[in-house]
Wavefront OBJ file of the C-alpha trace (Angstrom):
o trace
v 14.067 -24.397 5.148
v 11.553 -22.500 7.234
v 8.679 -20.386 5.975
v 7.200 -17.209 7.449
v 3.965 -15.577 6.306
v 5.907 -13.283 3.989
v 7.654 -16.243 2.417
v 4.415 -18.185 2.156
v 2.776 -15.299 0.325
v 5.549 -15.417 -2.249
v 3.618 -18.241 -3.868
v 0.715 -15.849 -4.528
v 0.198 -14.960 -8.156
v -2.964 -12.880 -8.180
v -6.091 -11.743 -6.466
v -9.604 -12.884 -7.125
v -13.164 -13.041 -6.015
v -15.936 -10.528 -6.362
v -19.539 -10.164 -7.332
v -21.437 -8.829 -10.338
v -19.374 -6.575 -12.603
v -16.838 -5.796 -9.898
v -15.670 -9.412 -9.970
v -15.261 -9.786 -13.718
v -11.882 -10.709 -15.150
v -12.706 -8.754 -18.338
v -10.286 -5.786 -18.317
v -12.902 -3.562 -19.991
v -14.980 -3.724 -16.789
v -12.444 -1.462 -15.053
v -13.330 1.501 -17.251
v -15.664 4.020 -15.659
v -14.793 2.703 -12.175
v -13.160 4.144 -9.063
v -10.704 2.011 -7.074
v -9.781 2.520 -3.415
v -6.803 0.903 -1.716
v -3.386 1.351 -0.139
v 0.348 1.255 -0.790
v 2.816 -0.818 1.179
v 4.123 2.243 3.040
v 0.696 3.012 4.483
v -0.305 5.608 1.904
v -3.934 5.513 0.762
v -4.711 5.632 -2.961
v -7.812 6.409 -5.004
v -7.807 5.832 -8.770
v -10.575 6.663 -11.250
v -10.583 5.038 -14.704
v -12.420 6.967 -17.418
v -15.103 5.208 -19.468
v -14.293 3.705 -22.851
v -16.405 6.406 -24.478
v -13.651 8.774 -23.335
v -10.888 6.634 -24.808
v -7.841 8.325 -26.278
v -7.555 7.397 -29.967
v -3.876 6.787 -30.639
v -2.205 6.330 -34.050
v -2.877 2.965 -35.644
v -0.250 0.274 -35.702
v 0.105 -2.094 -38.614
v -2.884 -4.150 -37.440
v -5.083 -2.212 -35.057
v -5.528 0.946 -33.062
v -4.920 1.235 -29.346
v -7.649 2.942 -27.328
v -6.343 3.983 -23.930
v -8.451 5.678 -21.270
v -7.345 8.337 -18.812
v -6.687 7.490 -15.170
v -6.693 10.138 -12.453
v -6.280 9.781 -8.735
v -4.617 10.760 -5.497
v -2.093 9.293 -3.086
v -2.444 10.401 0.528
v 0.982 10.029 2.131
v 1.738 9.087 5.747
v 2.720 12.752 6.183
v -0.882 13.717 5.385
v 0.011 15.383 2.077
v -2.068 14.499 -0.994
v -0.366 13.923 -4.343
v -2.365 13.941 -7.593
v -1.497 11.251 -10.139
v -2.494 10.827 -13.771
v -1.907 8.198 -16.429
v -3.562 5.787 -18.827
v -5.222 2.365 -18.819
v -5.384 -0.179 -21.649
v -8.790 -1.947 -21.552
v -7.514 -4.657 -23.890
v -4.746 -5.832 -21.550
v -5.701 -4.539 -18.110
v -2.372 -2.715 -17.743
v -2.106 0.840 -16.439
v 0.463 3.397 -15.275
v -0.034 6.608 -13.332
v 2.511 9.056 -11.987
v 2.838 12.287 -10.049
v 4.905 13.881 -7.309
v 7.788 11.475 -7.850
v 5.534 8.410 -7.589
v 4.866 5.952 -10.411
v 2.267 3.206 -10.032
v 2.332 0.370 -12.548
v -0.192 -2.412 -12.306
v -2.891 -4.615 -13.770
v -6.624 -5.130 -13.339
v -8.025 -8.577 -12.512
v -11.236 -9.759 -10.882
v -12.437 -6.501 -9.393
v -9.089 -5.171 -8.197
v -5.880 -3.557 -9.385
v -2.491 -4.330 -7.942
v 1.112 -3.676 -8.812
v 4.242 -1.837 -7.778
v 4.744 1.816 -6.871
v 8.093 3.560 -7.262
v 8.613 6.256 -4.611
v 10.415 9.621 -4.863
v 13.412 8.160 -3.017
v 13.800 5.449 -5.663
v 12.395 2.638 -3.552
v 9.401 0.491 -4.400
v 6.339 -0.767 -2.536
v 3.345 -2.856 -3.497
v -0.202 -1.544 -3.787
v -3.702 -2.976 -4.096
v -7.099 -1.339 -4.646
v -10.624 -2.656 -5.199
v -13.542 -1.234 -7.170
v -15.498 1.220 -5.050
v -15.063 4.428 -3.103
v -14.683 4.831 0.636
v -18.376 4.039 1.143
v -18.021 0.654 -0.597
v -14.489 -0.400 0.280
v -12.787 -0.844 3.647
v -8.982 -0.719 3.621
v -7.040 -2.302 6.488
v -3.293 -1.855 6.966
v -1.132 -3.603 9.521
v 1.652 -6.015 10.359
v 2.166 -9.774 10.491
v 4.463 -11.743 12.768
v 6.685 -14.674 11.921
v 10.302 -15.402 11.197
v 10.225 -12.599 8.623
v 7.672 -10.080 9.959
v 6.303 -7.486 7.603
v 3.351 -5.295 6.686
v 0.214 -5.886 4.665
v -2.773 -4.112 3.118
v -6.181 -5.763 2.909
v -9.057 -4.372 0.848
v -12.555 -5.659 1.692
v -15.588 -5.088 -0.522
v -18.722 -6.982 0.357
v -17.830 -10.658 0.590
v -14.474 -10.318 -1.162
v -11.030 -9.638 0.312
v -7.935 -8.797 -1.722
v -4.522 -8.095 -0.270
v -0.819 -7.696 -0.759
v 2.141 -7.612 1.613
v 5.214 -5.422 1.744
v 7.151 -7.902 -0.396
v 4.610 -7.676 -3.217
v 2.992 -11.040 -2.559
v -0.720 -11.398 -3.312
v -3.553 -13.027 -1.405
v -7.301 -13.218 -1.806
v -10.269 -14.605 0.023
v -13.805 -14.212 1.285
v -15.652 -12.490 4.100
v -18.691 -14.020 5.794
v -20.164 -12.005 8.627
v -17.170 -10.940 10.687
v -15.024 -13.910 9.639
v -12.356 -13.648 6.975
v -10.524 -16.481 5.229
v -7.602 -15.890 2.889
v -5.970 -18.151 0.324
v -2.617 -18.252 -1.419
v -2.358 -19.441 -5.012
v -0.308 -22.604 -5.577
v 0.116 -23.248 -1.850
v -2.151 -26.307 -1.898
v -3.814 -27.029 1.443
v -0.702 -26.371 3.533
v -1.443 -22.750 4.415
v -4.317 -21.327 6.421
v -4.906 -17.605 7.022
v -8.021 -16.796 9.034
v -9.193 -13.841 11.041
v -11.973 -11.756 12.486
v -13.179 -8.288 11.528
v -14.148 -6.165 14.514
v -15.361 -2.802 13.274
v -12.328 -0.849 12.078
v -9.892 -3.592 13.112
v -8.978 -7.013 11.764
v -6.755 -9.712 13.247
v -6.051 -13.390 12.941
v -3.573 -16.215 12.659
v -1.731 -18.051 9.941
v -0.334 -21.564 9.865
v 1.787 -23.436 7.370
v 3.075 -27.004 7.247
v 6.204 -27.862 5.307
v 8.763 -30.610 5.119
v 12.131 -29.377 6.330
v 15.602 -30.408 5.266
v 15.506 -32.989 8.050
v 12.588 -34.705 6.340
v 10.217 -33.845 9.179
v 6.972 -31.866 8.931
v 7.379 -28.450 10.541
v 4.313 -26.579 11.802
v 4.857 -22.840 11.390
v 2.495 -20.156 12.618
v 2.110 -16.485 13.359
v -0.379 -13.691 13.878
v -1.507 -10.667 11.919
v -3.418 -7.527 12.839
v -4.396 -4.249 11.259
v -6.915 -1.431 11.254
v -8.356 1.261 9.051
v -6.646 3.936 11.146
v -3.184 2.584 10.351
v -3.717 3.315 6.649
v -2.513 6.838 5.992
v 0.190 6.540 8.647
v 3.683 5.085 8.540
v 3.007 1.354 8.921
v 5.341 -0.181 11.453
v 6.461 3.268 12.620
v 7.653 4.172 16.081
v 10.977 4.719 17.725
v 13.767 2.264 17.267
v 14.190 0.084 14.239
v 11.020 0.748 12.229
v 13.040 0.792 9.016
v 12.396 4.459 8.184
v 15.446 6.285 6.848
v 16.602 9.851 6.326
v 15.474 9.578 2.704
v 11.974 8.662 3.891
v 11.913 11.614 6.299
v 13.144 14.078 3.676
v 10.560 12.835 1.166
v 7.702 13.082 3.668
v 8.487 16.551 5.002
v 9.383 17.962 1.584
v 6.050 16.846 0.152
v 4.178 18.474 3.007
v 6.274 21.652 2.828
v 5.690 21.964 -0.914
v 1.937 21.548 -0.572
v 1.829 24.300 2.080
v 4.233 26.685 0.378
v 6.681 26.422 3.260
v 10.269 27.590 2.937
v 11.380 25.235 5.720
v 12.676 21.988 4.231
v 14.886 19.192 5.486
v 17.802 18.071 3.339
v 19.395 14.642 3.334
v 22.660 16.177 4.495
v 20.978 17.852 7.464
v 19.233 14.640 8.440
v 22.393 12.564 8.249
v 24.581 15.098 10.089
v 22.132 16.049 12.841
v 23.120 15.210 16.414
v 20.189 13.500 18.138
v 19.734 11.542 21.333
v 17.352 9.270 19.432
v 17.798 9.872 15.724
v 15.638 6.927 14.653
v 12.707 8.137 16.753
v 13.080 11.615 15.238
v 13.066 10.165 11.714
v 10.025 8.010 12.484
v 8.235 11.062 13.876
v 8.925 13.073 10.716
v 7.848 10.232 8.418
v 4.564 9.796 10.291
v 3.918 13.522 10.727
v 0.383 14.496 9.785
v 0.603 17.517 7.510
v -1.090 20.472 9.299
v -3.202 23.067 7.504
v -0.677 25.932 7.613
v 3.021 26.277 6.903
v 3.771 27.714 10.346
v 2.019 24.821 12.082
v 3.918 22.352 9.934
v 7.270 23.945 10.711
v 6.499 23.896 14.438
v 5.442 20.230 14.302
v 8.572 19.245 12.407
v 10.819 21.049 14.865
v 8.994 19.347 17.729
v 9.863 15.937 16.262
v 13.533 16.870 16.316
v 13.667 18.730 19.638
v 11.669 16.087 21.504
v 14.217 13.489 20.473
v 17.278 15.480 21.481
v 18.265 16.786 18.049
v 20.440 19.880 17.733
v 18.030 22.253 15.984
v 18.989 25.862 15.249
l 1 2 3 4 5 6 7 8 9 10 11 12 13 14 15 16 17 18 19 20 21 22 23 24 25 26 27 28 29 30 31 32 33 34 35 36 37 38 39 40 41 42 43 44 45 46 47 48 49 50 51 52 53 54 55 56 57 58 59 60 61 62 63 64 65 66 67 68 69 70 71 72 73 74 75 76 77 78 79 80 81 82 83 84 85 86 87 88 89 90 91 92 93 94 95 96 97 98 99 100 101 102 103 104 105 106 107 108 109 110 111 112 113 114 115 116 117 118 119 120 121 122 123 124 125 126 127 128 129 130 131 132 133 134 135 136 137 138 139 140 141 142 143 144 145 146 147 148 149 150 151 152 153 154 155 156 157 158 159 160 161 162 163 164 165 166 167 168 169 170 171 172 173 174 175 176 177 178 179 180 181 182 183 184 185 186 187 188 189 190 191 192 193 194 195 196 197 198 199 200 201 202 203 204 205 206 207 208 209 210 211 212 213 214 215 216 217 218 219 220 221 222 223 224 225 226 227 228 229 230 231 232 233 234 235 236 237 238 239 240 241 242 243 244 245 246 247 248 249 250 251 252 253 254 255 256 257 258 259 260 261 262 263 264 265 266 267 268 269 270 271 272 273 274 275 276 277 278 279 280 281 282 283 284 285 286 287 288 289 290 291 292 293 294 295 296 297 298 299 300 301 302 303 304 305 306 307 308 309 310 311 312 313 314 315
C-alpha cells in the first residue's frame, strides 16, 4: 500500500501548540476570543466567541445548568461575497456550531485553535481551521500538495505555532522558527517529515514518508506543498480543466453574490447543465472564483464574461 500526503495526514487527530492563554487546552479560554482561519474550499472565516459573562443561561437539567456563549462571525466566499454566521459555544466541552447562508460549521476548541467540518449550501462538506487572533495576529495560508493523492490545505500561523487541516479533514500541527516551519502528524511516529519555508506571503516545502509495502520492502514516498495568503479567499485549485468545481458550486457562488447585491440575474442548475460551451469546465471555474463586484450591473457583466469568454451560448 502506498501513502500520499493526504493519506499520511489521515493519522492526524488534533492540533496543538501555542503560547500563553492562546495555547491552553482549557475550553473556557476560547471565550472572549476572535479566531481567524479558512475553509477547505478557500473561503476565509472569522469567528468571535462572547465572554462567559455574556453566557446564555439555559434551563437546568437534572444535575446542572448549561451556560452557552454566543458566537458570531463571517465567511468570505471565493466569489467575494460575505456571509454572516451565528451560533453558540459550550465552554465546558469546547464544542460549537454556527450557521448562516446555507453554511453550518461544527467544531471543537483545543490548544489555541478551533477546527471541524463545514456543510455547504450544495450539501457538500469541507474542513476548516482557525487560530486565536485577528488578521493582525494570524496569517492564513491556503494551497495545494502533490503526491499520489494531491489535494488542498489550509495553514494558520500565529507566532511560533502552526495549525492546519487538509481537504480530507486531516489535522496537522507544528512550530515556526524564523522563516522555517516544521509540521507533525499525530500517531505517525518518526516516519513522516513535513518541512517548509515561509517567504513573506508564501509558504512551500516538502514531505517524506517511509512505509513498509506489501512486498515487505521500505518505500520512500515524497511530495511537495505550496500555498500563499492570496490563495485564501479564492477557489483553491481552480482554473480551467479538471479543478473539481461543479455546476452546483458555480450556482452557489453566483447566487450568493447576486443575493448580496440585490441582483435579479441568477444562474440555475438547469441552465448550467444545459448550456452549450466550448470549455464548460473553464466557465464553471471562472464563475466559482469570480470576485463579487460592488454593484449588481458589474456582477452581471462579469458573470456573462465568464460564460462568453469560454464559448457558452448566452442570451
